VOLOVO-116921 format. One line per field, with one value per atom (N, C-alpha, C): residue in three letters; chain; atom name; y, z, x. Coordinates in steps of 0.001 Angstrom, whole numbers, m for minus. Layout:
residues N
rest: [ALA  ...]
kette: [A  ...]
atom: [CA  ...]
c2: [Y  ...]
c3: [Z  ...]
c1: [X  ...]
***
This chain:
residues 186
rest: [MET  MET  MET  ALA  ALA  ALA  LYS  LYS  LYS  SER  SER  SER  LEU  LEU  LEU  ASP  ASP  ASP  THR  THR  THR  VAL  VAL  VAL  GLU  GLU  GLU  ASP  ASP  ASP  ARG  ARG  ARG  GLN  GLN  GLN  PRO  PRO  PRO  GLU  GLU  GLU  GLN  GLN  GLN  LEU  LEU  LEU  GLN  GLN  GLN  SER  SER  SER  TRP  TRP  TRP  GLN  GLN  GLN  LEU  LEU  LEU  LEU  LEU  LEU  ALA  ALA  ALA  ARG  ARG  ARG  LEU  LEU  LEU  ARG  ARG  ARG  ARG  ARG  ARG  ARG  ARG  ARG  LEU  LEU  LEU  HIS  HIS  HIS  ARG  ARG  ARG  ARG  ARG  ARG  ALA  ALA  ALA  ILE  ILE  ILE  ARG  ARG  ARG  ILE  ILE  ILE  ARG  ARG  ARG  GLU  GLU  GLU  ALA  ALA  ALA  LYS  LYS  LYS  LEU  LEU  LEU  GLN  GLN  GLN  LYS  LYS  LYS  ARG  ARG  ARG  VAL  VAL  VAL  GLU  GLU  GLU  ASP  ASP  ASP  ASP  ASP  ASP  ALA  ALA  ALA  THR  THR  THR  ALA  ALA  ALA  GLY  GLY  GLY  SER  SER  SER  HIS  HIS  HIS  VAL  VAL  VAL  SER  SER  SER  LEU  LEU  LEU  PRO  PRO  PRO  LYS  LYS  LYS  THR  THR  THR  LEU  LEU  LEU  LYS  LYS  LYS  GLU  GLU  GLU  ALA  ALA  ALA  LEU  LEU  LEU  PRO  PRO  PRO  ASP  ASP  ASP  ASP  ASP  ASP  ILE  ILE  ILE  GLU  GLU  GLU  ILE  ILE  ILE  ARG  ARG  ARG  SER  SER  SER  LYS  LYS  LYS  ASP  ASP  ASP  GLU  GLU  GLU  ARG  ARG  ARG  ALA  ALA  ALA  ILE  ILE  ILE  MET  MET  MET  VAL  VAL  VAL  THR  THR  THR  GLU  GLU  GLU  VAL  VAL  VAL  GLY  GLY  GLY  GLY  GLY  GLY  ARG  ARG  ARG  PHE  PHE  PHE  ASP  ASP  ASP  ILE  ILE  ILE  ILE  ILE  ILE  GLY  GLY  GLY  CYS  CYS  CYS  ASN  ASN  ASN  LYS  LYS  LYS  ALA  ALA  ALA  TRP  TRP  TRP  GLU  GLU  GLU  ASN  ASN  ASN  LEU  LEU  LEU  CYS  CYS  CYS  GLY  GLY  GLY  TYR  TYR  TYR  ALA  ALA  ALA  GLU  GLU  GLU  CYS  CYS  CYS  GLU  GLU  GLU  VAL  VAL  VAL  VAL  VAL  VAL  GLY  GLY  GLY  LYS  LYS  LYS  ASN  ASN  ASN  SER  SER  SER  ALA  ALA  ALA  ALA  ALA  ALA  LEU  LEU  LEU  GLN  GLN  GLN  GLY  GLY  GLY  PRO  PRO  PRO  GLU  GLU  GLU  THR  THR  THR  ASN  ASN  ASN  TYR  TYR  TYR  ASP  ASP  ASP  GLY  GLY  GLY  LEU  LEU  LEU  ARG  ARG  ARG  GLU  GLU  GLU  ALA  ALA  ALA  VAL  VAL  VAL  ALA  ALA  ALA  ARG  ARG  ARG  LEU  LEU  LEU  PHE  PHE  PHE  GLU  GLU  GLU  GLY  GLY  GLY  GLU  GLU  GLU  ASP  ASP  ASP  GLU  GLU  GLU  VAL  VAL  VAL  LYS  LYS  LYS  VAL  VAL  VAL  ILE  ILE  ILE  THR  THR  THR  THR  THR  THR  ASN  ASN  ASN  TYR  TYR  TYR  ARG  ARG  ARG  LYS  LYS  LYS  ASP  ASP  ASP  GLY  GLY  GLY  SER  SER  SER  LYS  LYS  LYS  PHE  PHE  PHE  LYS  LYS  LYS  ASN  ASN  ASN  PHE  PHE  PHE  LEU  LEU  LEU  THR  THR  THR  MET  MET  MET  GLY  GLY  GLY  PRO  PRO  PRO  LEU  LEU  LEU  ARG  ARG  ARG  ASP  ASP  ASP  GLU  GLU  GLU  ASN  ASN  ASN  GLY  GLY  GLY  LYS  LYS  LYS  LEU  LEU  LEU  THR  THR  THR  HIS  HIS  HIS  PHE  PHE  PHE  VAL  VAL  VAL  ALA  ALA  ALA  ILE  ILE  ILE  LEU  LEU  LEU  ASN  ASN  ASN  ASN  ASN  ASN  ILE  ILE  ILE  GLY  GLY  GLY  ALA  ALA  ALA  ARG  ARG  ARG  THR  THR  THR  SER  SER  SER  TRP  TRP  TRP]
kette: [A  A  A  A  A  A  A  A  A  A  A  A  A  A  A  A  A  A  A  A  A  A  A  A  A  A  A  A  A  A  A  A  A  A  A  A  A  A  A  A  A  A  A  A  A  A  A  A  A  A  A  A  A  A  A  A  A  A  A  A  A  A  A  A  A  A  A  A  A  A  A  A  A  A  A  A  A  A  A  A  A  A  A  A  A  A  A  A  A  A  A  A  A  A  A  A  A  A  A  A  A  A  A  A  A  A  A  A  A  A  A  A  A  A  A  A  A  A  A  A  A  A  A  A  A  A  A  A  A  A  A  A  A  A  A  A  A  A  A  A  A  A  A  A  A  A  A  A  A  A  A  A  A  A  A  A  A  A  A  A  A  A  A  A  A  A  A  A  A  A  A  A  A  A  A  A  A  A  A  A  A  A  A  A  A  A  A  A  A  A  A  A  A  A  A  A  A  A  A  A  A  A  A  A  A  A  A  A  A  A  A  A  A  A  A  A  A  A  A  A  A  A  A  A  A  A  A  A  A  A  A  A  A  A  A  A  A  A  A  A  A  A  A  A  A  A  A  A  A  A  A  A  A  A  A  A  A  A  A  A  A  A  A  A  A  A  A  A  A  A  A  A  A  A  A  A  A  A  A  A  A  A  A  A  A  A  A  A  A  A  A  A  A  A  A  A  A  A  A  A  A  A  A  A  A  A  A  A  A  A  A  A  A  A  A  A  A  A  A  A  A  A  A  A  A  A  A  A  A  A  A  A  A  A  A  A  A  A  A  A  A  A  A  A  A  A  A  A  A  A  A  A  A  A  A  A  A  A  A  A  A  A  A  A  A  A  A  A  A  A  A  A  A  A  A  A  A  A  A  A  A  A  A  A  A  A  A  A  A  A  A  A  A  A  A  A  A  A  A  A  A  A  A  A  A  A  A  A  A  A  A  A  A  A  A  A  A  A  A  A  A  A  A  A  A  A  A  A  A  A  A  A  A  A  A  A  A  A  A  A  A  A  A  A  A  A  A  A  A  A  A  A  A  A  A  A  A  A  A  A  A  A  A  A  A  A  A  A  A  A  A  A  A  A  A  A  A  A  A  A  A  A  A  A  A  A  A  A  A  A  A  A  A  A  A  A  A  A  A  A  A  A  A  A  A  A  A  A  A  A  A  A  A  A  A  A  A  A  A  A  A  A  A  A  A  A  A  A  A  A  A  A  A  A  A  A  A  A  A  A  A  A  A  A  A  A  A  A  A  A  A  A  A  A  A  A  A  A]
atom: [N  CA  C  N  CA  C  N  CA  C  N  CA  C  N  CA  C  N  CA  C  N  CA  C  N  CA  C  N  CA  C  N  CA  C  N  CA  C  N  CA  C  N  CA  C  N  CA  C  N  CA  C  N  CA  C  N  CA  C  N  CA  C  N  CA  C  N  CA  C  N  CA  C  N  CA  C  N  CA  C  N  CA  C  N  CA  C  N  CA  C  N  CA  C  N  CA  C  N  CA  C  N  CA  C  N  CA  C  N  CA  C  N  CA  C  N  CA  C  N  CA  C  N  CA  C  N  CA  C  N  CA  C  N  CA  C  N  CA  C  N  CA  C  N  CA  C  N  CA  C  N  CA  C  N  CA  C  N  CA  C  N  CA  C  N  CA  C  N  CA  C  N  CA  C  N  CA  C  N  CA  C  N  CA  C  N  CA  C  N  CA  C  N  CA  C  N  CA  C  N  CA  C  N  CA  C  N  CA  C  N  CA  C  N  CA  C  N  CA  C  N  CA  C  N  CA  C  N  CA  C  N  CA  C  N  CA  C  N  CA  C  N  CA  C  N  CA  C  N  CA  C  N  CA  C  N  CA  C  N  CA  C  N  CA  C  N  CA  C  N  CA  C  N  CA  C  N  CA  C  N  CA  C  N  CA  C  N  CA  C  N  CA  C  N  CA  C  N  CA  C  N  CA  C  N  CA  C  N  CA  C  N  CA  C  N  CA  C  N  CA  C  N  CA  C  N  CA  C  N  CA  C  N  CA  C  N  CA  C  N  CA  C  N  CA  C  N  CA  C  N  CA  C  N  CA  C  N  CA  C  N  CA  C  N  CA  C  N  CA  C  N  CA  C  N  CA  C  N  CA  C  N  CA  C  N  CA  C  N  CA  C  N  CA  C  N  CA  C  N  CA  C  N  CA  C  N  CA  C  N  CA  C  N  CA  C  N  CA  C  N  CA  C  N  CA  C  N  CA  C  N  CA  C  N  CA  C  N  CA  C  N  CA  C  N  CA  C  N  CA  C  N  CA  C  N  CA  C  N  CA  C  N  CA  C  N  CA  C  N  CA  C  N  CA  C  N  CA  C  N  CA  C  N  CA  C  N  CA  C  N  CA  C  N  CA  C  N  CA  C  N  CA  C  N  CA  C  N  CA  C  N  CA  C  N  CA  C  N  CA  C  N  CA  C  N  CA  C  N  CA  C  N  CA  C  N  CA  C  N  CA  C  N  CA  C  N  CA  C  N  CA  C  N  CA  C  N  CA  C  N  CA  C  N  CA  C  N  CA  C  N  CA  C  N  CA  C  N  CA  C  N  CA  C  N  CA  C  N  CA  C  N  CA  C  N  CA  C  N  CA  C  N  CA  C  N  CA  C  N  CA  C  N  CA  C  N  CA  C  N  CA  C  N  CA  C  N  CA  C  N  CA  C  N  CA  C  N  CA  C  N  CA  C  N  CA  C  N  CA  C]
c2: [m7423  m6504  m6975  m6636  m7181  m6827  m7653  m7321  m6257  m5406  m4407  m5160  m4744  m5329  m4358  m3495  m2380  m2834  m4051  m4418  m5718  m5967  m7204  m8352  m8366  m9583  m9973  m8872  m9127  m9765  m9626  m10051  m11640  m12080  m13540  m13881  m15154  m15502  m15210  m15410  m15118  m13668  m12799  m11371  m10811  m11455  m11099  m11375  m12511  m12907  m12043  m11548  m10650  m9320  m8852  m7619  m7730  m8837  m9085  m9218  m9835  m9977  m8543  m7739  m6452  m5569  m5633  m4939  m5437  m6666  m7225  m6673  m6801  m6324  m4727  m3986  m2577  m2330  m3095  m3001  m3466  m4538  m4905  m3928  m3404  m2309  m989  m747  406  39  m1119  m1531  m1545  m1978  m2120  m703  207  1520  2201  1984  2520  1844  484  m119  440  672  1174  2467  3355  4709  4843  4108  4081  3479  2476  1949  2987  3734  4761  5895  6287  7297  6671  5335  4710  4913  4637  4742  6130  7151  8540  8925  8409  8784  8023  6777  6089  6670  7309  7904  9325  9880  11174  11214  11440  11422  12304  13283  14241  13631  12556  12165  11517  11157  10448  8952  8466  7091  6077  6613  5710  5709  4957  4901  3633  3764  2512  1740  490  m261  m837  m809  m1426  m3078  m3745  m5305  m6055  m5427  m5999  m5282  m5803  m5122  m4059  m4340  m3296  m2085  m2270  m1078  m323  m1044  m303  387  m278  443  298  1220  1017  1176  545  709  2298  2957  4152  5220  5762  6659  7764  8378  9537  9170  8051  7691  7423  6776  6427  7672  8653  9854  10691  10646  11325  10906  9568  9123  9820  10403  11078  10083  9025  8004  7606  7590  7208  5641  5004  3540  2850  1778  989  m375  m1244  m2703  m3518  m4588  m5530  m6946  m7757  m9141  m9738  m10994  m11514  m12438  m12748  m13567  m12995  m13809  m13385  m12176  m11133  m9881  m8877  m9229  m8335  m7033  m7412  m6468  m5592  m4342  m3429  m3690  m3826  m3901  m2592  m1768  m433  596  1659  2772  3872  4731  5828  7255  8200  9494  10077  9888  10345  9670  8494  7700  8397  8597  9080  10586  11329  12714  12638  11699  11554  11057  10068  9260  9929  10573  11229  10226  9015  8137  8026  7939  7691  6143  5850  4406  3464  4052  3294  2902  3802  3539  2495  2141  1283  m53  m162  m1410  m2568  m3722  m4717  m4675  m3587  m3310  m3518  m3861  m3946  m2593  m2549  m1190  m836  m1574  m1175  215  734  2136  3174  2815  3653  3499  2544  2197  2745  2970  3531  3187  3980  3751  3889  4718  4943  4241  3245  2466  1502  1357  409  m915  m1613  m2959  m4060  m3962  m5033  m4947  m3568  m3246  m3797  m3676  m3975  m5389  m6245  m7661  m8156  m7711  m8128  m7861  m6702  m6368  m7453  m7690  m8516  m9983  m10474  m11720  m11789  m10643  m10595  m10848  m10164  m10339  m11771  m12434  m13859  m14712  m14259  m15035  m14866  m13909  m13759  m12535  m11481  m10226  m9461  m8611  m7953  m6558  m6030  m4689  m4630  m4145  m3984  m2557  m1926  m665  m573  247  366  1779  2339  3700  3302  3904  3791  5068  5203  6358  5694  6443  6059  7175  6902  7916  8047  9393  9776  9507  9732  9562  10513  11684  12663  12511  11348  11076  11715  12578  13211  12123  12258  11258  11817  10900  11190  10251  10663  9615  9111  7792  7232  6283  6693  5955  4948  3661  2709  1835  1704  784  m293  m1488  m2608  m3642  m4204  m5270  m6208  m7273  m8222  m7775  m8139  m7930  m9433  m9639  m11011  m10899  m12089  m12208  m12561  m12768  m13035  m14291  m15125  m16478  m16376  m15154  m14949  m15401  m15655  m16083  m14784  m14854  m13740  m13582  m12370  m12043  m11154  m10150  m9081  m8474  m7481  m6717  m5301  m4542  m3122  m2317  m1216  m383  1060  1772  3081  3901  4747  5582  6863  7346  8571  9324  10349  11241  12018  11586  12217  13060  13195  13961  15427  15973  17488  17833  16832  17067  17201  18090  18442  18133  17697  17522  16065  15322  13875  13972]
c3: [45806  44832  43475  42408  41088  40463  39730  39109  37896  37722  36640  35217  34175  32859  32207  33129  32567  32196  32746  32333  31452  30782  29887  30816  31873  32763  33253  33394  33940  32989  31651  30750  30594  30290  30118  28737  28611  27282  26071  26165  24991  24736  25767  25591  25086  25424  25036  23516  23218  21770  20978  21346  20594  20456  21399  21419  20347  20360  19450  18031  17821  16403  16093  16847  16357  16006  16757  16490  15174  14953  13713  12495  12659  11631  11315  12361  12164  11390  11711  11011  9502  9326  7939  7076  7637  7082  6658  7635  7469  6324  6212  5179  3853  3894  2599  2103  2926  2565  1983  2540  1943  571  328  m768  m1948  m1586  m2589  m3017  m2035  m2290  m3186  m2835  m3563  m4953  m5151  m6463  m7457  m6962  m7639  m8063  m7041  m7413  m8393  m8308  m9224  m10668  m10846  m12205  m12800  m11942  m12449  m12721  m11926  m12056  m13270  m13423  m14717  m16098  m15977  m17123  m17386  m16491  m16504  m17065  m18344  m18970  m18133  m17459  m16863  m15472  m14940  m13664  m13315  m14298  m14161  m13683  m14167  m13798  m14834  m15851  m16790  m16640  m15609  m15502  m16053  m16460  m16892  m15742  m15557  m14478  m14852  m14011  m14286  m14336  m15057  m15225  m14384  m14087  m13288  m12111  m11154  m10080  m10369  m11421  m11801  m12414  m13052  m13660  m12528  m11602  m10397  m9546  m9119  m8293  m8885  m9773  m10468  m9359  m9656  m8751  m8748  m9884  m10068  m9304  m8229  m7333  m8029  m8878  m9743  m10556  m11241  m12103  m11138  m10147  m9224  m8586  m8329  m7665  m8767  m9998  m11012  m11462  m11133  m11542  m10788  m11363  m10767  m10233  m10539  m10043  m8715  m7724  m6351  m6268  m6201  m6407  m5060  m4756  m3576  m4051  m3656  m3988  m2774  m2802  m1678  m2078  m1068  m1192  m1675  m2239  m2687  m1667  m619  275  1760  2684  4161  4360  4871  5293  4171  2973  1875  2420  3045  3529  2403  2671  1690  1495  160  m30  m334  m928  m1342  m1834  m1954  m2635  m3289  m3967  m4507  m3811  m4277  m3594  m3757  m4884  m5074  m3972  m3687  m2667  m1286  m1073  298  365  m663  m597  m241  m967  m808  565  1073  2295  3517  3471  4565  5287  4794  5320  4452  5173  4357  4013  3154  2730  3713  4412  5612  6786  6832  7845  7482  6163  5833  5344  4948  4394  5587  5259  6120  6958  6667  7339  6331  6786  5628  5522  4673  4325  5308  6393  7436  8068  7954  8422  7604  6445  5504  5653  6496  6567  7865  7777  8977  8875  9575  9653  8322  7443  6225  4996  5325  4266  3654  2361  1596  1803  2931  3146  2153  2035  1133  m332  m775  m2154  m2292  m1297  m1357  m1313  m483  m437  m1778  m2371  m3748  m4705  m4679  m5670  m5629  m4294  m4119  m4703  m4311  m4735  m6404  m7021  m8511  m9049  m8320  m8746  m8662  m7502  m7460  m8503  m8947  m9987  m11341  m11505  m12699  m13550  m12914  m13591  m13595  m14631  m14813  m14298  m13994  m13404  m12734  m11441  m10770  m10202  m10142  m9625  m8622  m7416  m6389  m5877  m5402  m4616  m3161  m2444  m882  m252  988  1747  2513  2267  2927  3835  4838  5868  5637  5768  5883  7281  7301  8656  9730  9233  10251  10583  9949  10322  9395  8471  7561  6540  5966  5025  3703  2628  1318  574  m505  m1410  m2364  m2467  m3240  m4382  m5570  m6689  m6896  m6472  m6456  m7558  m8244  m9379  m9073  m9018  m8594  m9708  m9658  m10578  m10117  m10883  m10511  m11047  m10407  m10864  m11217  m12307  m12633  m12992  m12822  m13063  m14597  m15017  m16436  m16980  m16102  m16357  m16300  m16051  m15895  m14503  m13604  m12309  m11441  m10813  m9890  m8780  m8610  m7605  m6520  m7007  m6124  m6765  m5799  m6346  m6297  m7276  m7392  m7167  m6459  m6362  m6752  m7484  m7719  m7148  m6335  m5580  m6233  m6464  m7065  m6247  m5556  m4646  m5541  m5511  m6095  m5294  m4044  m3050  m3253  m3994  m4260  m5385  m6156  m7156  m6613  m7062  m6572  m7555  m8826  m9799  m9734  m8806  m8734  m7577]
c1: [m25648  m25509  m25173  m25939  m25798  m24437  m23864  m22607  m22930  m21972  m22107  m21465  m22090  m21487  m20483  m20000  m19073  m17723  m17239  m15954  m15966  m14983  m14932  m14975  m14292  m14343  m15717  m16531  m17830  m18841  m18613  m19516  m19461  m20667  m20821  m20051  m19535  m18983  m19779  m21091  m21797  m22001  m22045  m22002  m20768  m19611  m18418  m18200  m18712  m18753  m19499  m20633  m21393  m20701  m20044  m19330  m18239  m17496  m16524  m16938  m18054  m18618  m19100  m19611  m20051  m18885  m17839  m16569  m16010  m16002  m15509  m16349  m17538  m18567  m18380  m18184  m17838  m16553  m15559  m14314  m14456  m15207  m15440  m16166  m17226  m18024  m17122  m16281  m15394  m14449  m13896  m12913  m13774  m14906  m15666  m15921  m16299  m16670  m15414  m14297  m13100  m12709  m12849  m12728  m13541  m14848  m15709  m15434  m15145  m14622  m13563  m12585  m11232  m11331  m12280  m12492  m13157  m13986  m14718  m13836  m12864  m11890  m10834  m10372  m9527  m9985  m11201  m11806  m11671  m11876  m11871  m10366  m9574  m8071  m7563  m7949  m7400  m7929  m9102  m9797  m9073  m8415  m7766  m6350  m5964  m4771  m3813  m4305  m3257  m2848  m3267  m3246  m1841  m1124  259  m196  m1310  m1658  m970  m436  143  1671  2212  3700  4232  5454  6027  6678  6407  7011  8314  9243  10526  10257  11117  10878  11912  13103  14180  14561  15222  15700  16690  17562  18375  17833  16705  15864  15219  14814  14026  14896  16019  16984  18515  18687  20117  21181  22344  23494  24003  23928  24320  23486  23872  23148  22671  23359  22996  21690  21849  20645  19430  19681  18584  17925  18658  18141  17387  17688  17081  15703  15412  14110  12913  12038  10892  9838  9740  8768  9217  8323  8566  8548  9669  9935  10166  9541  9873  9959  10916  10906  10976  10084  9953  10487  10593  10611  9284  9410  8041  7317  8140  7596  7555  7043  7167  6336  6998  6261  6449  6908  7152  8086  9136  10137  10745  10900  11451  12850  13367  14781  15504  14615  15193  14205  14634  13673  14472  13864  14553  14444  15037  15078  13600  12958  11564  10793  10781  9961  10326  11584  12075  11321  11392  10838  9300  8612  7111  6691  7528  7120  7858  8929  9577  10620  10724  11639  12953  14132  15350  15385  16074  16122  16625  17662  18242  17181  16102  15126  14067  13994  12957  13605  14706  15218  15182  14622  14360  13003  12255  10995  9936  8699  7605  6927  6036  5404  4367  4136  3217  3253  4543  4783  3924  3530  2866  1365  935  m420  m1069  m2403  m3131  m4651  m5490  m6885  m7607  m7152  m8010  m7150  m6238  m5646  m6601  m6463  m7404  m6878  m6801  m6304  m6820  m8049  m8678  m8139  m8049  m7582  m6149  m5456  m3866  m3844  m4538  m4575  m4963  m5974  m6544  m5418  m4754  m3821  m2514  m2150  m979  m1442  m2731  m3051  m3026  m3581  m3482  m1920  m1133  356  848  326  726  38  m1115  m1874  m1187  m172  515  284  m541  m778  568  831  2077  1988  757  581  m731  m654  m1936  m1920  m3033  m3237  m4290  m4033  m5046  m4787  m5854  m5835  m5986  m5177  m5205  m4817  m4915  m4437  m3211  m2044  m787  m449  513  932  2421  2852  4242  4819  6094  6864  6232  5850  5436  3906  3393  1998  916  1437  403  26  m1227  m1608  m1750  m1586  m1651  m2344  m3232  m4008  m2934  m2784  m1754  m2300  m2100  m2470  m1211  m1316  m170  m159  953  1023  2129  1658  2690  2846  4102  4253  5311  5566  6684  7906  9096  10343  10933  11518  12084  13549  14204  15633  15776  16959  17212  16626  16245  15588  13980  13532  12177  11580  12342  11845  11512  10385  9901  10910  11454  12388  11902  11273  10761  9519  8856  7718  8188  7652  8086  6725  6776  5589  5987  5146  5413  4241  4614  3607  3417  2186  1871  877  1233  436  m555  m1853  m2959  m3796  m3480  m4328  m4389  m3527  m3440  m4455  m4948  m5941  m7294  m7953  m9322  m10415  m9994  m11026  m11705  m11262  m11856  m12835]
***
């Protein structure tokens, strides 16, 4: 009786390799389609003065996450701050970010932002944006799809930048999230 090719174990190494290559190609094409779609949307958003795409980025950690909880809670920008190395672990966020994403600050501190990512996330755009920050750009923007704690998704116009200490040394990254999904004009 001939062996069936229905299971991975039954496939010859070269067949398994072709299946893996095909799966990898599909993933890359999917990511590319997302990147292209989001780049087109980003252009339209940046050209729309009413979109809230022109936010001011904090320059220091104290500006991004003030010690005064009342001041921190009144900031309408959804702010998240991460480490600059390793997994880019979150070190803090404000109330607007909590309201947008559904997580309490105590749930995300020490974790990376992967909890906000999913199948429609613009991973290539995010990687490129972080690379540009490391190359010295002061502000980068990218559109991606993020996911709330409850699993619902939202279209995010993300503005990121470096935070520096008083000596100009890079200490953290700041991200300001802007939910643009409710807009239908794009």
